[in-house]
C-alpha positions as CSV (number, residue, x, y, z in Angstrom):
1,M,78.1,88.2,68.3
2,N,80.7,90.6,67.0
3,L,84.2,89.3,67.3
4,K,87.1,91.7,67.2
5,R,89.8,90.3,65.0
6,I,93.5,90.9,65.5
7,V,94.0,92.2,62.0
8,Y,91.1,94.7,62.1
9,N,93.1,97.6,63.5
10,D,95.8,97.2,60.8
11,L,93.2,97.2,58.1
12,V,91.6,100.4,59.4
13,A,95.1,102.1,59.8
14,D,95.8,101.2,56.2
15,L,92.6,102.7,54.7
16,K,94.6,105.8,53.6
17,R,97.4,103.8,52.0
18,K,97.3,103.4,48.2
19,E,98.2,99.7,48.0
20,I,95.5,97.2,47.1
21,G,94.6,95.4,50.3
22,I,94.1,91.7,49.7
23,I,92.7,89.5,52.5
24,V,93.2,85.8,52.0
25,G,92.5,82.7,54.0
26,P,90.5,79.4,54.0
27,R,86.7,79.3,53.7
28,Q,84.6,80.3,56.6
29,V,87.3,82.1,58.7
30,G,85.5,85.4,58.5
31,K,86.8,87.3,55.5
32,T,83.4,88.6,54.4
33,T,82.5,89.6,58.0
34,L,85.8,91.5,58.2
35,L,85.1,93.3,54.9
36,K,81.7,94.3,56.1
37,A,83.1,95.5,59.4
38,L,85.4,97.8,57.4
39,A,82.5,99.0,55.3
40,A,80.6,99.8,58.5
41,H,83.6,101.8,59.7
42,C,83.5,103.8,56.5
43,R,79.8,104.3,56.8
44,K,80.1,105.5,60.5
45,N,82.9,107.9,59.5
46,K,81.0,109.1,56.4
47,E,83.7,107.9,54.0
48,R,82.6,107.1,50.4
49,H,82.6,103.4,49.7
50,R,80.9,100.7,47.7
51,Y,80.7,96.9,48.4
52,F,80.7,94.2,45.8
53,D,80.0,90.5,46.4
54,L,81.0,88.7,43.3
55,E,78.8,85.7,44.2
56,M,75.8,88.0,43.6
57,P,74.8,88.2,39.9
58,I,74.3,92.0,39.9
59,D,77.7,92.6,41.3
60,A,79.4,90.0,39.0
61,H,77.7,91.8,36.1
62,F,79.3,95.1,37.0
63,F,82.8,93.5,36.4
64,A,81.7,91.5,33.3
65,R,81.5,94.7,31.2
66,D,84.1,96.4,29.0
67,F,87.3,97.1,30.9
68,K,87.1,100.9,30.2
69,D,83.5,101.1,31.4
70,I,84.5,99.4,34.7
71,L,87.4,101.8,35.3
72,S,85.2,104.8,34.4
73,D,82.5,103.9,36.9
74,I,85.0,103.1,39.7
75,K,86.6,106.5,39.0
76,K,83.3,108.1,39.6
77,E,82.7,106.1,42.8
78,K,86.0,107.3,44.5
79,G,86.5,106.3,48.1
80,V,86.9,102.7,49.2
81,I,85.9,99.8,47.0
82,F,85.3,96.5,48.7
83,I,85.4,93.3,46.5
84,D,84.4,90.0,48.2
85,E,85.4,86.8,46.4
86,F,87.7,88.7,44.0
87,H,89.0,85.4,42.5
88,Y,85.9,85.4,40.3
89,L,87.2,88.6,38.5
90,P,88.1,87.7,34.9
91,N,91.4,89.6,35.1
92,A,92.0,90.8,38.7
93,T,95.6,91.7,38.3
94,K,95.1,93.9,35.3
95,L,92.2,95.7,37.0
96,F,94.1,96.2,40.3
97,K,97.2,97.5,38.4
98,A,95.0,100.0,36.4
99,I,93.3,101.2,39.6
100,H,96.5,101.6,41.6
101,D,98.4,103.3,38.8
102,G,95.7,105.4,37.2
103,L,92.9,106.3,39.6
104,R,93.6,108.7,42.4
105,G,91.4,108.7,45.5
106,V,90.4,105.0,45.1
107,K,91.3,102.4,47.7
108,I,90.7,98.7,47.1
109,Y,90.1,96.0,49.7
110,A,89.6,92.6,48.2
111,S,89.0,89.2,49.8
112,G,89.2,85.7,48.4
113,S,89.0,82.2,49.6
114,S,91.9,79.9,49.1
115,A,90.9,78.8,45.7
116,I,93.8,78.1,43.3
117,E,92.3,80.7,40.9
118,M,93.2,83.4,43.4
119,H,96.8,82.3,43.5
120,R,97.0,82.5,39.8
121,H,96.0,86.1,40.0
122,L,98.5,86.9,42.7
123,K,101.4,85.2,40.9
124,E,101.4,88.0,38.4
125,S,103.4,91.0,39.4
126,L,101.7,93.4,41.8
127,A,105.0,94.3,43.4
128,G,104.7,97.5,45.4
129,R,101.0,97.7,44.6
130,R,99.5,95.2,47.0
131,R,99.5,94.5,50.8
132,L,98.6,91.0,51.8
133,Y,96.6,90.2,55.0
134,Q,96.2,86.5,55.9
135,L,93.1,85.8,58.0
136,F,93.3,82.8,60.3
137,P,90.7,81.0,62.4
138,L,90.0,82.7,65.7
139,S,92.9,82.9,68.2
140,F,92.2,82.0,71.8
141,S,92.1,85.7,72.7
142,E,89.6,86.4,69.9
143,W,87.4,83.4,70.9
144,L,87.4,83.8,74.7
145,P,85.0,86.8,74.9
146,S,82.3,84.5,73.4
147,K,82.6,82.4,76.5
148,A,83.7,84.7,79.3
149,K,83.7,88.5,79.2
150,T,84.9,89.0,82.8
151,I,88.3,87.3,82.7
152,K,91.2,88.6,80.5
153,L,94.3,86.8,79.3
154,P,97.6,87.9,80.7
155,T,99.1,90.8,78.8
156,G,102.8,89.8,79.2
157,I,104.7,86.7,80.2
158,Y,105.7,88.4,83.5
159,S,102.0,88.8,84.5
160,K,101.2,85.9,86.8
161,I,97.5,85.3,87.2
162,S,95.4,84.0,90.0
163,S,94.8,80.3,90.5
164,Q,91.1,80.8,89.9
165,A,91.7,82.5,86.6
166,H,94.2,79.7,85.7
167,R,91.6,77.0,86.3
168,A,89.1,78.9,84.1
169,F,91.6,79.4,81.3
170,K,92.5,75.7,81.3
171,K,88.8,74.7,81.1
172,Y,88.2,77.0,78.1
173,L,91.5,76.1,76.5
174,G,90.4,72.4,76.5
175,E,87.2,73.2,74.7
176,F,89.0,75.6,72.2
177,I,91.6,73.0,71.3
178,I,89.0,70.3,70.6
179,F,86.6,72.3,68.5
180,G,89.1,74.9,67.1
181,G,88.6,78.5,66.1
182,M,86.3,78.5,63.1
183,P,84.1,81.6,63.8
184,G,80.8,79.9,63.0
185,L,81.2,77.7,66.0
186,V,80.7,80.5,68.5
187,H,77.0,80.6,67.6
188,E,76.6,76.9,68.3
189,K,76.0,76.0,71.9
190,D,75.3,72.3,71.3
191,I,78.3,69.9,70.9
192,K,76.5,67.9,68.2
193,A,75.9,71.1,66.2
194,K,79.6,71.9,66.5
195,K,80.7,68.5,65.3
196,R,78.2,68.7,62.4
197,L,79.5,72.2,61.3
198,L,83.1,71.0,61.3
199,L,82.3,67.8,59.3
200,D,80.3,69.9,56.8
201,L,83.3,72.3,56.4
202,I,85.5,69.4,55.5
203,A,83.0,68.2,52.9
204,T,82.8,71.8,51.6
205,Y,86.6,72.0,51.2
206,I,86.7,68.7,49.4
207,Q,83.6,69.1,47.2
208,K,83.9,72.8,46.4
209,D,87.6,73.5,46.4
210,I,89.6,70.3,46.0
211,K,87.3,68.4,43.7
212,A,87.6,71.1,41.0
213,L,91.4,70.5,40.9
214,L,91.5,66.7,40.8
215,R,90.3,64.0,38.5
216,E,87.3,62.0,39.9
217,E,89.5,58.9,40.6
218,D,91.9,61.0,42.7
219,I,89.2,62.1,45.3
220,F,89.3,58.8,47.2
221,S,93.1,58.9,47.3
222,F,93.0,62.5,48.5
223,N,90.7,61.6,51.3
224,R,93.1,58.9,52.4
225,L,95.9,61.5,52.2
226,L,94.0,63.8,54.6
227,S,93.7,61.1,57.2
228,L,97.3,60.0,56.8
229,L,98.5,63.6,57.3
230,A,96.3,63.9,60.4
231,S,97.9,60.9,61.9
232,Q,101.3,62.6,61.4
233,E,100.3,66.0,63.0
234,G,103.3,67.7,64.5
235,G,105.6,65.0,63.1
236,L,108.3,64.9,60.5
237,L,106.8,64.5,57.0
238,S,108.5,62.0,54.7
239,E,107.0,62.4,51.3
240,N,108.5,59.0,50.3
241,S,106.8,57.3,53.2
242,V,103.4,58.9,52.3
243,S,103.9,57.8,48.7
244,G,104.6,54.2,49.8
245,S,101.7,54.1,52.3
246,L,99.2,55.3,49.7
247,N,100.7,53.6,46.7
248,Y,100.8,57.1,45.3
249,S,103.4,58.6,43.0
250,L,105.9,61.0,44.7
251,R,104.9,63.6,42.1
252,Q,101.2,63.3,43.1
253,V,102.0,63.5,46.8
254,R,104.0,66.8,46.2
255,K,101.2,68.2,44.1
256,D,98.5,67.4,46.7
257,L,100.6,68.8,49.5
258,A,101.1,72.0,47.5
259,I,97.3,72.2,47.0
260,L,96.7,71.9,50.7
261,N,99.4,74.5,51.5
262,Q,98.1,77.0,48.8
263,M,94.6,76.6,50.2
264,F,96.0,77.5,53.7
265,L,94.7,74.1,55.0
266,L,98.1,72.8,55.9
267,D,101.0,74.5,57.6
268,I,104.4,73.2,56.6
269,L,107.1,74.1,59.1
270,N,110.7,74.2,57.8
271,P,113.8,73.2,59.8
272,F,116.1,75.8,61.4
273,F,119.8,75.7,60.5
274,T,122.6,78.0,59.7
275,N,124.9,76.0,57.4
276,R,125.9,73.6,60.2
277,G,126.1,70.0,59.1
278,R,124.2,68.0,61.6
279,E,120.8,69.6,61.5
280,L,118.1,68.1,59.3
281,K,117.7,70.4,56.2
282,Q,115.1,68.8,54.0
283,I,112.4,67.3,56.1
284,N,109.4,69.4,57.2
285,K,106.9,69.2,60.0
286,I,103.2,69.5,59.3
287,Y,100.1,70.8,61.1
288,Y,96.5,71.3,60.0
289,F,95.5,75.0,60.1
290,D,93.0,74.4,62.9
291,T,92.7,71.8,65.6
292,G,88.9,71.5,65.2
293,I,89.4,70.7,61.5
294,Y,92.1,68.2,62.4
295,N,89.8,66.5,65.0
296,A,87.0,66.4,62.4
297,I,89.3,64.6,59.9
298,L,90.1,62.1,62.6
299,R,86.5,61.9,63.7
300,D,87.8,62.2,67.3
301,F,86.3,64.8,69.7
302,R,87.3,63.3,73.0
303,L,88.4,65.6,75.8
304,L,92.0,66.8,75.6
305,N,93.1,64.8,78.6
306,Q,91.7,61.6,77.1
307,R,93.6,62.0,73.8
308,P,96.7,60.0,73.0
309,D,97.7,62.8,70.7
310,K,97.4,65.5,73.4
311,G,101.0,66.6,72.8
312,A,100.4,67.2,69.0
313,L,97.2,69.1,69.8
314,L,99.0,71.4,72.3
315,E,101.9,71.9,69.8
316,S,99.4,72.9,67.1
317,F,97.7,75.3,69.4
318,V,101.0,77.0,70.4
319,L,102.1,77.2,66.7
320,H,98.9,78.9,65.6
321,E,98.8,81.3,68.6
322,M,102.3,82.5,67.6
323,Q,101.4,82.5,63.9
324,K,98.3,84.7,64.5
325,N,100.4,87.3,66.4
326,L,103.7,87.4,64.5
327,H,105.3,90.7,63.9
328,I,106.9,91.7,60.6
329,G,110.2,89.9,60.1
330,Q,109.4,87.1,62.5
331,E,109.5,83.4,61.4
332,I,108.8,80.0,63.0
333,Y,110.9,76.9,62.5
334,Y,111.6,73.6,64.3
335,W,115.0,72.2,65.1
336,R,116.2,68.6,65.0
337,T,119.6,67.0,64.5
338,R,120.6,63.7,63.0
339,E,121.3,62.5,66.5
340,K,117.6,63.3,67.3
341,D,118.2,66.2,69.5
342,E,115.2,68.5,69.0
343,V,113.3,71.7,70.0
344,D,109.6,72.0,69.1
345,F,109.8,75.6,67.7
346,I,112.4,78.2,67.0
347,L,111.0,81.7,66.8
348,V,113.4,84.0,64.9
349,Q,113.7,87.7,64.4
350,D,116.8,89.5,63.0
351,R,118.6,86.1,63.0
352,I,118.2,85.8,66.8
353,P,116.5,82.6,67.9
354,I,114.2,81.9,70.8
355,A,113.8,78.2,71.7
356,I,110.3,77.0,72.5
357,E,109.2,73.6,73.8
358,V,105.6,72.4,74.5
359,K,105.1,70.0,77.3
360,S,102.0,68.7,79.2
361,K,102.5,68.0,82.9
362,L,105.6,69.6,84.4
363,H,106.6,69.7,88.0
364,T,110.2,71.0,87.9
365,T,112.2,73.6,86.0
366,K,114.4,70.9,84.4
367,I,115.7,71.9,80.9
368,S,115.6,69.1,78.3
369,Q,118.7,67.7,76.7
370,G,117.6,68.9,73.3
371,M,117.2,72.5,74.5
372,N,120.6,72.4,76.2
373,R,122.3,71.2,73.1
374,F,120.5,73.9,71.1
375,F,121.9,76.5,73.5
376,K,125.4,75.0,73.1
377,R,125.2,75.2,69.3
378,Y,123.5,78.6,69.2
379,P,124.9,80.7,72.1
380,E,123.1,83.8,70.6
381,C,119.9,82.3,71.9
382,K,119.3,84.2,75.2
383,K,115.7,83.4,75.8
384,A,113.7,80.2,76.0
385,V,110.2,79.2,76.8
386,I,108.7,75.9,78.1
387,L,104.9,75.9,77.8
388,N,103.1,73.5,80.1
389,D,99.8,72.7,81.9
390,D,100.3,74.5,85.2
391,L,103.9,75.5,86.1
392,Y,104.6,79.3,86.2
393,K,108.2,80.2,86.9
394,I,110.9,82.4,85.3
395,I,114.5,81.5,85.9
396,T,117.9,82.6,84.8
397,D,120.3,79.8,83.7
398,Q,123.8,80.7,82.5
399,K,122.7,84.3,81.7
400,R,119.8,83.0,79.7
401,E,116.2,83.7,80.7
402,I,113.9,80.7,80.6
403,A,110.2,81.0,81.2
404,F,108.0,78.1,82.4
405,I,104.5,79.3,81.6
406,P,101.0,77.8,80.9
407,H,100.0,77.1,77.3
408,Y,97.6,80.0,77.1
409,Y,100.5,82.5,77.3
410,A,101.5,81.4,73.7
411,H,100.0,84.4,72.0
412,L,102.6,86.6,73.9
413,L,105.7,84.8,72.6
414,P,106.2,87.1,69.6
415,L,106.5,90.0,72.1
416,L,109.6,88.5,73.7
417,Y,111.8,90.5,71.2
418,Q,110.5,93.7,72.7
């Protein structure tokens, strides 16, 4: 089944731009499929292009030759050059610079998994020469057509839907949160097959990506770290506490967290503050990049309403739905004070915050103490959202718009600034 990805239209629109387009993301999120879709677009529109997969020996050989010969042949190709698994290139940065600066009429799109080798390439200066596109697992809106083609998600937070559609969305959302958005899952109809695929993915990450970066004796400790981090999903991360729990040096904890973050497997959320003394400034919140992967690490695939960590799963879903739909200049934080007042997420654009809380069952439009205290400290916050299971109501409180909406509206939150 062909799945339309959110980023696809941006990539097509940028075909005429000179910058090197670099698509990054974890393994198995659809980078190769996306590159092939772009190549198919070029073929359909009769645009010159050539596709290289550097895991194929013949394509790898093309880039293993003398540098001048590579440039000479690419110059003859013209058009769009697609390079899959570009982190296998011996000197990617040098090649990209030479193509960008010296070859007219050549557009490069390159994709790479989250191997550390790729990050080493990108550390070198390609300022003004590259455009980065991060590909995530499927969003709920990208995944939903694989289940139901006749119902559509709301297009704005002011679009209230029917009770029948609401029940359908809740049912599908429960499945989506438990198994996550890895694209390969849409082809699996059997629950056992979905579980097996997710467990195999974790083994692949550890065996193929992580094992190459660690000493053999560190693998067991790293597996314990994965489980410990899963138990802290959506919570405040104390590196000292992790170090003590695993009998692990603080330096090694920070190194392993950096590996997980650089491989896009772990999202680290920073606290929101504006030089005011009572907010927490140094402790971050953590979330795995996909709820299905998180559940596979825990070996727990129970239904959402049977889970003691339902709140953390819903938070993770909301965070990633916002993340996949962010506009340029938007950022996501959390807020917490030393007095333990907190707001789950703070969406920020042009220094204007929107406060967002994630609840489960909610029967009234009561505003939490933490959110009220955030309003008092940040009067510039004129909008807030409380996502919940069933309640839909938009109210005005002290000239501030507050929307009580179901969780599946989360992809629309970045549009609130419009």
